[in-house]
C-alpha positions, -999 to 999 in steps of 0.1 A, spaced: 97 337 -142 93 315 -110 71 288 -112 70 283 -79 48 305 -50 72 320 -27 87 306 2 63 304 32 73 326 59 67 300 87 98 283 95 100 244 95 94 229 128 129 209 133 164 213 117 164 202 78 187 175 86 161 160 110 134 161 89 147 146 58 161 115 81 126 111 95 113 113 63 139 86 52 133 64 81 97 67 77 99 60 38 118 28 45 94 14 72 64 21 45 82 1 25 92 -30 43 56 -29 52 47 -29 14 71 -58 11 54 -79 40 22 -80 23 33 -88 -13 54 -113 1 28 -128 23 3 -130 -5 31 -145 -28 36 -170 3 -2 -179 6 -5 -180 -32 20 -208 -34 11 -225 -1 -24 -230 -21 -12 -249 -47 -5 -276 -21 -38 -271 -5 -40 -305 6 -11 -307 27 -28 -297 63 2 -277 75 2 -256 41 -37 -250 45 -29 -237 86 -1 -218 73 -23 -200 46 -52 -195 70 -28 -180 97 -17 -158 65 -47 -147 49 -63 -140 85 -34 -111 93 -31 -98 58 -59 -72 67 -39 -62 93 -9 -57 76 -25 -38 50 -37 -11 79 1 -11 85 11 -4 51 -18 25 50 -6 40 82 30 40 76 27 58 39 9 85 59 41 100 76 65 103 45 40 121 26 41 150 54 74 153 60 76 155 21 48 181 23 69 200 52 102 201 34 89 200 -4 55 218 -1 56 242 -30 60 214 -53 41 190 -37 10 213 -36 14 219 -74 14 181 -84 -10 174 -60 -36 197 -76 -24 184 -112 -29 147 -100 -56 154 -79 -81 129 -92 -57 97 -95 -49 107 -55 -92 105 -45 -89 73 -68 -64 58 -43 -92 56 -16 -112 37 -40 -86 10 -44 -77 7 -13 -112 1 -4 -108 -26 -27 -82 -41 -15 -98 -44 16 -124 -63 3 -103 -85 -15 -83 -97 13 -112 -100 33 -128 -124 8 -95 -142 5 -95 -147 41 -134 -161 40 -124 -184 12 -94 -203 29 -115 -207 61 -145 -222 40 -112 -245 23 -123 -233 -13 -93 -213 -18 -67 -220 -43 -39 -205 -64 -66 -190 -88 -80 -168 -60 -48 -155 -48 -41 -148 -86 -77 -131 -95 -69 -106 -62 -34 -96 -81 -44 -96 -115 -74 -72 -105 -53 -49 -83 -33 -47 -110 -55 -39 -141 -75 -14 -118 -37 2 -107 -28 3 -144 -59 10 -163 -49 49 -167 -11 38 -175 -25 29 -211 -55 61 -217 
């Protein structure tokens, strides 16, 4: 018994090798943007410990001001790999998306919370009330919200 629906009669818009190559390239760009975001948060956390140093405060403020833009790149560069996966592996992707649909909707709330936390972080840096605890709270809150369903 075949568990997948029949193959779509619509052909692929490009050769398979090109679709797979573009999938890999866009996924790599997404991962680079994620690493830039996480690395910037780590650098901001380390520099916020030395907040008495004016150079550290300046660099932390510059990083905090740009984190929202980096998150925009993370989100926008995460869409093309999903679209290429949909074209290449549509039959399996539709089935899995239906099974984990509630989690996919939860990602929207997670991204909104991350945006809010990054704007809050930038405002605290601008007002001079930043410390390592703020960055740690951002990381812990996002991790708790992401992994809450992992233990249930």
